[in-house]
N, C-alpha and C positions, 0 to 999 in steps of 0.2 A: 648530241655530243659534239658534232662538228661546229655548230654555231657557238657552243660554249668555248671550245678551243680557240676559235677565231676571235671571239670577244676577249678572252683572257690574253691572247697574244697581242691584240691591238692595244689593250690596256697597259701593257708593259712597255710600250714605245718601240724604239728601234730594235731593242734586244729581243722583243717578242715576236718578230716576224717569222722565225722558223716554226714557232708554235701555231701561229695563225695559218701558215702554209700547211702544216700538218692537219689542221681542221678541215681543209678542203677534201681530204681523203674520205672520211665518213660521209660527207655531204655528196660527193660524186658517186660513191658506191650506192647510196640510197637513190640517187637520181637514175642510175642505170640498173636498179633492181638486182644488186649483187650482195652477197654476204661473205665477209672475210673469215668468219669463225666456223661456218658450217663445214668446210672441208676438213677441219681438225677432227670432226666427229664422223667423217666418212660420208658426208652429205654433199650434194651438188651446190655450187656457189651461185648458180643462176636462180633468181627468185621464183620463177614459175616452176622450174624443175624441183626446187627445194620444197615448195608448197605441195606439189604432187607426191613427192616422196614421203613427206610427213603425213599426208592424208592416207596413204596406202598402209603404213604400218606405224601408226602414231605411238602406240605403247612401247615398241622397241626403241624408237628414237628418243622418246622422252626420257626413258631410263638411261640411255647411253649419253645423252647430252647432260643429264644431271650428274654424271660422274666426272665431267671435265674439270 
């Protein structure tokens, strides 16, 4: 997603630089193993903690995430 936003922004010339800058957000979150949407479902944002939480009670979180 980040690479797509950056590519789209660069393709629009000077007017697209804010879009390209916005594309850095998902790329950096992936690089630092973070999730932006998990806290909306009451889950931790840190990747390792998120994976542990999903492993512990997968059925509960799958149904909860599915309702977002």
